[in-house]
C-alpha positions in Angstrom: 27.0 8.8 1.1 28.7 7.0 4.3 27.7 10.1 6.0 24.0 9.7 5.5 24.1 5.9 6.7 25.9 6.9 10.0 23.1 9.7 10.5 20.6 6.8 10.5 22.5 4.7 12.9 23.4 7.7 15.3 19.5 7.9 15.5 19.3 4.6 16.7 20.6 3.0 20.3 19.1 -0.7 19.9 21.8 -2.7 18.4 21.0 -2.9 14.8 23.1 -4.3 13.3 21.8 -4.1 9.6 19.2 -1.8 7.9 17.4 -2.9 4.5 15.2 -1.0 2.2 13.5 -2.9 -0.1 11.5 -1.8 -2.7 8.3 -3.3 -4.5 7.0 -2.6 -8.0 6.0 1.5 -8.4 4.5 3.0 -6.6 5.7 1.3 -3.7 9.5 2.3 -4.0 11.2 3.4 -0.8 12.8 6.6 -1.5 15.3 6.2 1.6 16.8 3.7 -0.9 18.2 6.6 -3.2 19.0 8.8 0.0 21.2 6.1 1.3 22.8 5.2 -1.7 23.1 8.4 -3.7 21.8 6.9 -6.8 19.5 9.9 -8.7 18.3 7.5 -11.7 16.3 4.8 -12.4 13.1 2.9 -10.9 14.8 -0.2 -8.9 11.9 -2.2 -8.5 12.6 -5.3 -6.4 15.7 -3.7 -5.5 17.4 -3.6 -1.8 20.0 -1.3 -0.3 21.9 -2.8 2.7 23.2 -0.4 5.5 26.0 -1.3 8.2 26.8 0.7 11.3 30.2 1.9 9.8 28.4 3.9 7.4 28.8 1.2 4.4 26.1 0.4 2.0 25.5 -1.9 -1.0 22.8 -2.6 -3.7 20.9 -5.6 -4.6 19.9 -5.0 -8.2 18.4 -6.1 -11.4 20.4 -6.1 -14.2 17.6 -4.1 -15.9 18.9 -1.0 -13.3 22.7 -2.3 -13.2 23.9 0.7 -15.3 22.2 3.0 -13.0 23.2 1.4 -10.1 26.8 1.5 -11.0 27.3 5.2 -10.7 26.5 4.9 -6.9 30.4 3.4 -6.7 28.8 0.8 -4.2 29.0 -2.7 -4.3 26.8 -4.4 -6.3 25.0 -8.0 -6.3 22.9 -8.3 -9.7 20.2 -10.7 -10.2 17.9 -11.7 -13.5 15.5 -13.6 -11.8 13.3 -13.9 -8.4 14.9 -17.1 -7.4 18.7 -15.1 -7.8 17.2 -12.4 -5.9 16.1 -14.4 -3.3 19.4 -16.1 -3.0 21.2 -12.9 -2.7 18.7 -11.4 0.1 19.2 -14.7 2.2 23.1 -14.1 2.0 23.0 -10.5 2.8 20.9 -11.5 5.8 22.8 -14.2 7.1 24.5 -13.4 10.3 22.8 -10.6 11.5 20.2 -10.6 14.4 18.9 -7.5 14.6 17.6 -6.0 11.4 15.9 -2.6 10.7 13.4 -2.2 8.4 11.5 1.0 7.2 8.1 -0.1 8.2 6.3 3.0 6.7 7.4 2.4 3.4 7.9 -1.4 3.3 4.9 -3.6 1.6 3.8 -6.4 4.0 4.6 -8.8 1.1 7.9 -7.7 0.9 8.2 -8.1 4.7 7.0 -11.3 4.8 9.6 -12.5 2.0 12.6 -10.8 4.0 11.3 -12.9 7.5 11.0 -16.0 5.2 14.8 -15.3 3.9 16.1 -14.3 7.2 17.7 -16.3 9.7 15.7 -18.0 12.5 16.7 -16.2 15.0 17.0 -12.7 13.6 14.5 -10.2 14.9 13.4 -7.3 12.9 12.7 -3.6 14.3 11.1 -0.6 12.6 13.6 2.1 12.2 11.6 4.6 10.1 11.7 7.2 12.9 15.4 7.1 12.5 15.2 7.4 8.7 12.9 10.1 8.8 14.8 12.2 11.2 18.0 11.7 9.0 16.2 12.9 5.9 14.6 15.5 7.3 17.8 17.8 7.9 19.5 18.3 4.2 23.1 17.8 3.7 24.6 20.3 1.2 24.3 18.3 -1.9 20.7 17.8 -1.5 20.0 21.4 -0.5 21.6 21.8 -4.2 19.5 19.5 -5.7 16.5 21.0 -4.3 17.4 24.8 -5.3 17.9 23.6 -8.5 14.5 22.2 -8.9 13.2 25.4 -7.5 14.7 27.3 -10.1 13.6 25.3 -12.6 10.3 25.3 -11.4 9.9 29.0 -10.8 11.5 29.7 -14.4 9.1 27.4 -16.1 6.2 29.5 -14.2 7.3 32.8 -15.3 7.6 31.6 -19.0 3.8 29.9 -18.9 2.4 33.2 -17.8 2.2 34.7 -21.0 0.1 31.3 -22.1 -2.6 32.0 -19.6 -5.5 33.5 -21.2 -9.1 33.5 -21.7 -10.4 30.3 -23.8 -7.5 27.9 -22.7 -8.3 25.1 -20.6 -6.8 24.6 -17.1 -5.4 21.3 -18.7 -3.5 22.9 -21.6 -2.0 25.4 -18.7 -1.0 22.5 -16.9 0.8 20.8 -19.7 2.5 24.1 -20.9 4.0 24.3 -17.5 5.1 21.0 -17.2 6.4 21.0 -20.6 8.4 24.2 -19.6 10.0 22.6 -16.5 11.2 19.7 -18.7 12.6 22.2 -21.0 14.5 23.7 -18.5 15.8 20.7 -17.2 13.6 18.8 -15.0 13.7 14.8 -14.7 9.7 15.1 -14.0 7.2 17.1 -12.5 7.0 16.5 -8.8 3.4 15.8 -9.0 0.2 16.0 -10.8 0.3 19.9 -11.5 -2.8 21.8 -10.1 -4.7 24.4 -12.3 -7.5 25.5 -10.3 -9.3 28.4 -12.1 -12.4 30.1 -10.8 -14.5 28.3 -8.3 -12.3 25.3 -8.9 -9.6 26.8 -6.9 -11.6 26.5 -3.7 -10.4 22.7 -3.9 -6.9 22.8 -2.5 -5.9 19.2 -4.1 -7.8 20.0 -7.5 -5.8 19.0 -10.4 -6.4 20.6 -13.8 -9.6 20.0 -16.2 -11.3 20.9 -19.3 -12.8 24.3 -17.8 -11.6 27.1 -19.9 -10.5 30.1 -18.3 -12.6 33.3 -18.1 -11.9 36.8 -17.7 -11.9 37.6 -13.6 -11.0 34.2 -12.8 -8.4 33.6 -9.9 -6.3 30.6 -10.6 -4.4 28.7 -8.1 -1.4 27.0 -9.7 0.4 24.6 -7.9 3.4 22.9 -9.5 6.8 21.4 -9.0 10.0 20.3 -10.9 11.9 17.1 -9.7 15.5 17.2 -10.8 17.5 13.7 -10.1 15.1 12.8 -7.7 14.7 16.1 -5.5 11.6 17.9 -5.8 10.4 21.5 -5.6 6.7 22.4 -4.6 5.6 26.4 -5.3 1.9 27.8 -5.5 1.0 30.8 -7.0 -2.6 32.7 -7.4 -2.7 35.0 -10.5 -6.0 36.9 -11.8 -6.8 37.0 -15.4 -8.0 40.8 -15.9 -8.4 43.0 -13.0 -9.3 41.6 -9.9 -12.3 42.5 -7.9 -11.9 44.0 -4.2 -12.8 40.7 -2.7 -10.2 38.6 -4.8 -7.4 41.4 -3.7 -8.6 41.0 -0.1 -8.1 37.8 -0.2 -4.8 37.4 -1.9 -3.5 40.3 0.3 -4.7 38.2 3.6 -2.8 35.2 2.3 0.3 37.1 1.5 0.3 38.6 5.0 -0.3 35.3 6.5 2.5 33.8 4.5 5.1 36.5 5.4 3.9 36.4 9.0 5.1 32.6 9.0 8.2 33.2 7.2 9.3 35.3 10.3 8.9 32.8 13.0 10.7 30.0 10.6 14.0 30.4 12.5 16.0 27.6 14.7 14.3 26.4 17.4 10.7 27.2 16.5 8.2 24.8 17.0 6.0 23.6 14.1 2.9 24.5 15.7 4.2 28.3 16.7 4.9 28.8 12.9 1.5 27.5 11.7 -0.3 29.9 14.4 1.6 33.0 12.9 -0.5 32.6 9.7 -3.5 30.6 11.1 -4.1 33.5 13.6 -3.6 36.3 11.2 -6.3 34.7 8.7 -8.6 33.8 11.7 -8.7 37.5 12.5 -10.3 38.4 9.2 -13.6 37.5 7.6 -11.5 34.3 6.4 -11.8 32.5 9.9 -11.7 28.9 9.5 -10.9 29.2 5.7 -7.4 27.9 6.4 -8.3 24.2 5.8 -4.9 22.7 5.8 -1.5 22.8 7.7 0.9 25.3 6.8 3.7 23.0 5.3 5.7 20.2 4.9 9.1 18.9 4.5 10.3 18.7 0.8 13.1 16.4 -0.3 12.8 13.1 -2.4 9.3 13.2 -1.6 7.3 16.2 -2.6 5.5 15.4 0.8 8.7 14.3 2.8 7.0 11.9 5.4 9.8 13.3 7.8 8.0 16.6 9.3 5.6 19.5 8.9 3.9 22.7 10.2 0.3 22.3 11.6 -1.6 23.1 14.9 -0.4 19.5 16.2 3.1 19.7 15.1 5.8 19.7 17.8 8.6 19.6 15.2 11.4 21.7 16.3 13.2 23.9 13.4 16.8 23.2 12.7 19.4 24.3 10.3 19.1 22.9 6.8 15.4 21.7 7.2 13.8 22.3 3.7 10.0 23.3 4.5 7.0 24.7 2.6 5.3 27.9 3.8 1.9 27.8 2.1 -1.3 29.5 3.8 -4.4 29.3 1.9 -8.0 30.7 1.8 -10.6 28.7 0.1 -14.5 29.6 -0.3 -16.8 27.6 -1.9 -18.3 28.5 -5.3 -16.0 31.4 -5.3 -12.5 30.4 -5.5 -9.2 29.9 -3.5 -6.0 31.5 -3.0 -2.8 29.9 -1.7 0.6 31.2 -2.1 3.2 28.4 -1.5 7.3 28.8 -1.3 9.9 26.2 -0.3 12.1 27.7 2.5 15.8 26.6 3.9 16.1 26.9 7.6 19.6 28.2 8.1 21.2 29.6 11.5 20.6 32.9 10.2 16.9 32.5 9.6 15.0 31.6 6.6 16.1 31.7 3.2 13.4 31.3 0.8 14.6 29.0 -2.2 11.4 29.6 -4.9 11.7 32.4 -6.8 8.7 32.7 -9.2 7.1 36.4 -8.5 4.5 36.1 -6.0 2.4 39.2 -6.3 -0.8 39.2 -7.3 -0.3 39.1 -11.2 -2.8 40.5 -13.4 -2.8 38.9 -16.5 -4.2 40.0 -19.9 
């Protein structure tokens, strides 16, 4: 993991001599802790990762997480009480004058604790920009884990299709899909699975409720698998029975928008230009203004990695080994919605779609 640590420091030029990622309690866990240490199991509440400019890292861990931390091969400080933790943190902070913190993921209480334990002359600086920049471009191991997460989710979706029929509830479809993902090797779902049937499909962040699926329903299914901390994020829209002309038109519009955006997902492209390729196509149809979110986001240790996205205001410049979603959608209140989403690896030769679940407008019996 030394190269990851060095990559973070290469994004800095202000003399930071130590970086600390300090976790609080779930859900306030900094995923950059796992990025820098390479740990792929455990929760690590109250634990810390320490990074130095020479590429070295160390972990201050609770006894609860000691076995998981050992797998990193990094130096460990193990505590059993909060007082022991404070003494170990104070020792790690000693002698450092400019300490980097990931302010976007650090709670105020945790920061106050660091200030109390640090040398009086020490100064804290926010290095979250450098951290996000490093995490945005994936290394080979990260790409492999994301690909595995995509494979698991794609296979689970195909296995779940026969379960989707009239009379089954949205929640039952969601639970079946999560079961299939974990049976196929996922360590967890990436997020709460969305199954929006009929009019519920018009809510982009709907989850899954008690509504029973009816014949003629379009169903927006947004799902992802987590595999050793790394996430996938895929959306497909299907229909039970034969689609109406309007349903077919909506799906075709979104499919063409996604293809237009994919063609732009090359190194050097700007995020806003990729978004515009999809948005302008949709806005030339009767669905103008119905694409109500950004085109995509970075995927990695978080399903919505905080390090970059594709939107009308995005100045992100695409680079090889970024993994971004491509997910245009159309939403019509009271009628339903269509979203098609894939995880895309940017390569020097162009985009490579990592998610393989069938994306055509499937007509389910």
